[in-house]
C-alpha positions in Angstrom: -62.7 -26.7 81.7 -61.2 -30.1 80.9 -63.2 -32.7 78.9 -63.5 -36.4 79.5 -62.0 -39.1 77.3 -65.5 -40.0 75.9 -66.2 -36.3 74.9 -62.8 -35.9 73.2 -63.2 -39.2 71.5 -66.5 -38.1 69.9 -64.8 -34.9 68.8 -62.0 -36.9 67.2 -64.4 -39.3 65.5 -66.3 -36.3 64.1 -63.1 -34.8 62.7 -62.1 -38.2 61.2 -65.4 -38.6 59.5 -65.2 -35.1 58.1 -61.7 -35.8 56.6 -62.0 -39.0 54.7 -59.5 -40.2 52.1 -61.9 -40.3 49.3 -59.5 -39.4 46.5 -58.1 -40.7 43.2 -56.6 -43.1 42.5 -59.0 -45.3 44.4 -56.5 -48.1 44.6 -54.2 -46.0 46.6 -56.7 -44.3 49.0 -59.4 -46.9 49.5 -57.0 -49.0 51.7 -56.2 -45.9 53.8 -59.9 -45.3 54.5 -60.3 -49.0 55.3 -57.7 -49.1 58.0 -58.6 -45.8 59.5 -62.2 -46.9 59.9 -61.6 -50.4 61.3 -62.2 -49.0 64.7 -59.9 -49.4 67.7 -59.9 -47.5 71.0 -58.3 -44.3 69.5 -56.2 -44.0 72.6 -53.3 -42.2 71.1 -55.2 -39.3 69.3 -57.4 -38.8 72.3 -54.4 -38.7 74.6 -53.0 -35.9 72.4 -56.2 -34.0 72.9 -56.2 -34.6 76.6 -52.7 -33.3 76.9 -53.7 -30.2 75.0 -56.8 -29.8 77.2 -54.5 -29.6 80.3 -53.3 -26.2 79.1 -56.2 -24.8 77.1 -60.0 -25.2 76.9 -59.8 -24.9 73.1 -58.7 -28.3 71.7 -60.0 -27.7 68.2 -56.5 -26.6 66.9 -55.1 -29.9 68.1 -57.5 -32.1 66.1 -55.3 -32.2 63.0 -52.3 -33.3 65.0 -54.5 -36.0 66.7 -55.4 -37.2 63.3 -51.8 -37.2 62.3 -51.0 -39.5 65.2 -53.8 -41.9 64.3 -52.8 -41.9 60.7 -49.2 -42.7 61.6 -50.3 -45.4 64.0 -52.4 -47.1 61.4 -49.6 -46.8 58.8 -47.4 -48.7 61.2 -50.1 -51.4 61.6 -50.4 -51.9 57.9 -46.7 -52.5 57.4 -46.4 -54.6 60.6 -49.2 -56.9 59.3 -47.4 -57.3 56.0 -44.1 -58.2 57.8 -45.9 -60.6 60.2 -48.2 -62.0 57.5 -51.1 -61.3 59.8 -54.4 -62.3 58.2 -56.6 -60.2 60.5 -56.6 -56.7 62.1 -59.3 -56.0 64.7 -61.2 -59.0 63.5 -61.3 -58.0 59.9 -59.0 -58.9 56.9 -55.7 -57.0 57.1 -55.1 -54.4 54.4 -52.6 -56.6 52.5 -55.1 -59.5 52.5 -58.1 -57.4 51.4 -56.2 -55.4 48.7 -52.6 -56.8 48.2 -49.2 -56.5 49.7 -48.2 -53.9 47.1 -51.3 -51.9 47.9 -50.5 -52.1 51.6 -46.9 -50.9 51.1 -47.9 -48.0 48.9 -51.0 -46.9 50.8 -48.9 -47.1 54.0 -46.3 -44.8 52.4 -48.9 -42.2 51.5 -50.4 -42.3 55.0 -47.0 -41.4 56.5 -46.8 -38.4 54.1 -50.3 -37.2 54.9 -49.6 -37.5 58.6 -47.0 -34.8 58.3 -49.5 -32.6 56.4 -52.1 -32.9 59.2 -49.4 -32.4 61.9 -48.4 -29.1 60.2 -52.0 -27.9 60.3 -51.9 -27.9 64.1 -48.7 -25.9 64.2 -49.7 -22.9 62.0 -50.3 -20.7 65.1 -46.9 -21.5 66.6 -43.9 -19.2 66.1 -41.6 -22.2 65.7 -43.1 -25.6 64.7 -39.7 -27.3 64.7 -40.0 -28.8 68.3 -43.2 -30.5 67.3 -41.8 -31.8 64.1 -38.6 -33.0 65.8 -40.7 -35.0 68.3 -42.8 -36.6 65.6 -39.6 -37.4 63.6 -37.9 -39.0 66.6 -41.0 -41.0 67.5 -41.4 -42.3 63.9 -37.8 -43.4 63.8 -38.0 -45.1 67.2 -41.2 -47.0 66.3 -39.3 -48.4 63.3 -36.3 -49.3 65.5 -38.6 -51.1 67.9 -40.2 -53.1 65.1 -36.8 -54.1 63.8 -35.8 -55.3 67.3 -39.0 -57.3 67.6 -38.2 -59.0 64.3 -34.6 -59.7 65.3 -35.8 -61.3 68.5 -37.7 -64.0 66.6 -34.4 -65.6 65.5 -32.3 -64.9 68.6 -31.9 -67.2 71.6 -30.0 -64.6 73.7 -32.5 -61.8 74.2 -32.1 -60.1 77.5 -34.7 -58.5 79.7 -33.3 -54.9 79.2 -33.4 -55.5 75.4 -37.1 -56.6 75.6 -38.0 -53.6 77.7 -36.2 -51.3 75.3 -38.1 -53.0 72.4 -41.5 -52.5 73.9 -40.6 -48.9 74.8 -39.7 -48.1 71.2 -42.5 -50.1 69.6 -45.3 -49.1 71.8 -44.6 -46.5 74.5 -42.8 -43.8 72.7 -45.8 -43.1 70.4 -48.0 -42.7 73.5 -45.5 -40.3 75.1 -45.0 -38.5 71.8 -48.7 -37.9 71.4 -49.0 -36.4 74.8 -45.8 -34.3 74.3 -47.1 -32.9 70.9 -50.5 -32.1 72.3 -48.9 -30.1 75.2 -46.6 -28.1 72.9 -49.4 -27.3 70.5 -51.5 -25.8 73.3 -48.7 -23.6 74.6 -47.0 -25.7 77.3 -43.4 -25.2 78.1 -41.0 -27.8 76.8 -40.2 -29.0 80.3 -43.9 -29.6 81.0 -44.3 -31.4 77.7 -41.4 -33.6 78.5 -43.0 -34.6 81.8 -46.1 -35.7 79.9 -43.8 -37.7 77.5 -42.3 -39.4 80.5 -45.7 -40.1 81.9 -46.9 -41.6 78.6 -43.8 -43.7 78.1 -44.1 -45.3 81.6 -47.8 -45.9 81.3 -47.1 -47.6 77.9 -44.6 -49.9 79.5 -46.9 -50.7 82.3 -49.7 -51.4 79.9 -47.6 -53.7 77.8 -46.5 -55.7 80.8 -50.1 -56.0 81.9 -51.0 -57.3 78.5 -48.2 -59.9 78.8 -49.7 -61.0 82.1 -53.2 -61.2 80.8 -52.1 -63.1 77.8 -51.0 -65.9 80.1 -52.9 -65.6 83.3 -56.0 -63.6 82.2 -59.6 -64.7 81.5 -60.3 -65.1 77.8 -63.8 -63.5 78.1 -62.5 -60.3 79.6 -59.2 -60.2 77.8 -60.9 -60.5 74.4 -58.6 -63.0 72.8 -57.3 -66.5 73.4 -55.2 -67.0 76.5 -51.7 -68.3 75.9 -51.3 -66.8 72.4 -47.8 -65.5 73.3 -46.7 -68.9 74.5 -48.2 -70.6 71.4 -46.3 -68.2 69.1 -43.0 -68.6 71.1 -42.9 -64.9 71.9 -40.0 -63.8 74.1 -42.1 -61.8 76.5 -40.9 -60.5 79.9 -42.6 -63.5 81.5 -40.6 -65.9 79.4 -37.3 -64.1 79.8 -37.8 -63.8 83.6 -38.6 -67.5 83.8 -35.3 -68.3 82.0 -33.5 -66.0 84.4 -34.9 -67.8 87.5 -35.1 -71.4 86.2 -32.8 -74.2 87.3 -31.1 -76.4 84.7 -33.9 -78.9 84.4 -36.6 -76.2 84.0 -34.4 -74.3 81.5 -34.0 -77.4 79.4 -37.8 -77.9 79.5 -38.4 -74.4 78.3 -35.9 -74.9 75.5 -37.8 -78.0 74.4 -41.2 -76.4 74.6 -40.1 -73.3 72.7 -38.1 -75.2 70.0 -39.4 -74.3 66.5 -39.7 -78.0 65.6 -41.3 -79.1 68.9 -43.9 -81.8 68.4 -46.3 -80.9 71.2 -50.0 -80.2 71.3 -50.6 -76.4 71.6 -53.0 -76.6 74.6 -50.6 -78.9 76.4 -47.7 -76.5 75.7 -49.6 -73.5 77.0 -50.6 -75.4 80.2 -47.0 -76.7 80.8 -45.4 -73.3 80.3 -48.0 -71.5 82.4 -47.4 -74.0 85.2 -43.7 -73.2 85.0 -44.4 -69.5 85.1 -46.6 -70.0 88.1 -44.1 -72.2 90.0 -41.4 -69.5 89.5 -43.8 -66.7 90.6 -43.4 -64.9 87.3 -46.7 -63.2 87.5 -45.8 -61.6 90.8 -42.4 -60.4 89.3 -44.1 -58.9 86.3 -46.7 -57.2 88.5 -43.9 -55.6 90.6 -42.2 -54.2 87.5 -45.5 -53.0 86.1 -46.2 -51.1 89.4 -42.7 -49.6 89.2 -43.4 -48.1 85.8 -46.8 -46.9 87.1 -45.1 -45.2 90.0 -42.7 -43.4 87.7 -45.6 -42.4 85.4 -47.7 -40.8 88.2 -44.6 -39.2 89.7 -44.0 -37.4 86.4 -47.7 -36.3 86.2 -47.5 -35.1 89.8 -44.6 -32.8 88.9 -46.6 -31.2 86.1 -47.4 -27.6 86.9 -51.1 -28.0 86.3 -53.9 -28.0 88.8 -55.0 -31.4 90.1 -58.5 -31.0 88.9 -57.3 -30.6 85.3 -55.4 -33.9 85.6 -58.4 -35.8 86.8 -59.6 -37.1 83.4 -56.0 -38.3 82.5 -55.7 -40.1 85.9 -59.1 -41.7 85.5 -58.2 -43.0 82.0 -54.8 -44.3 83.2 -56.5 -46.2 86.0 -59.1 -47.6 83.6 -56.5 -48.8 81.2 -54.7 -50.6 84.0 -57.9 -52.2 85.3 -57.9 -50.1 88.4 -61.0 -48.9 90.2 -59.3 -46.3 92.4 
C-alpha cells in the first residue's frame, strides 16, 4: 500500500526529531541543528521515501537515506549562502550570519560526512551498497559543478541557453533525480527502474525551475511568496533573459544591455517593469511555458515506462501536478 506525501512527510519529521545533532562541541553542531530545523518543504527526502514506497510497503529502512539527502541539501544551502553573502534563509538569519562564516564552513563540512553515515545505514541490507554510494557521489559532485557554473555566469556576458539549462540541471534537478534513484535501489528495484525514476526527477526538476523563473517575473507576489521581479533586480541570467536576448532586435538588445549593466543608474521598480514589458512583447513567457511542458512530457514518459502498477504511482503523480500548480 502506497502512502501519501503528507503521511511520509510526518514519518520523516519524526525521524528527524529523533536524530538531533545535540553533540559536543556545541559550536560545531548547533549550526547543524539550526539549519535542519529551519523548515522547508522537505521535498527531496520525501521523494526518496515515495520512490521506495513504489516497490515496498516498508519504507522504514529508507528513512536514514532520506535524512542523508536532507542533510546534504542543507549542507549545500549553508555553503551557498556564504558564497552569495545571503543574509536570510527561509526568512531567518543564515547560518553564517547567526554563527559566523567559519562556523558555517566547518559545520557544513561535518554535515556532508554525517550524510554518508546515514546513507550507509539504509544500505546494510543490500548485498552491494556501491551502486547507491556511486549515485550519491555523482550527485554531490554535480551539485558542486552546478554551483560553480552559477557563480561563473555572474561575470559572463556570453552565457548560452544550453549552458543555463545544464546549470539548473546540475544545481537543482540531479539531487531530485538522485533522491528518487537511491530510494528505488534501497527498496530492491532494478537499476533500470531506478534510472527511469532518476530521469523522471531530473525532468520534473527542470520544469519546476523554469516555472519558478516564470513566476518570478509574471507571477503574483501573494501566491508566489516573494517579491516579483527579484531575478531581474539581481541581473540573473535566467532562461527568460537569455531567450529575450536571442529574439531581440538590435534596439531591444541594446536596451537590455543598459538595463542589466552593473553600473546602471535606474530605479529598481522601473527596471523590473521595463524588462517585464520587453519579455511580454517578445512572448518570452509562452516560450518558457513550452519548454517547461516539454520537460514535463519527458518526466511523465519516464514514469509511464516504469514497471509498477498505475495505482502505486498515483501519489507521485499527484505531488508532481501539485508542484507544477496543476489541478488535473
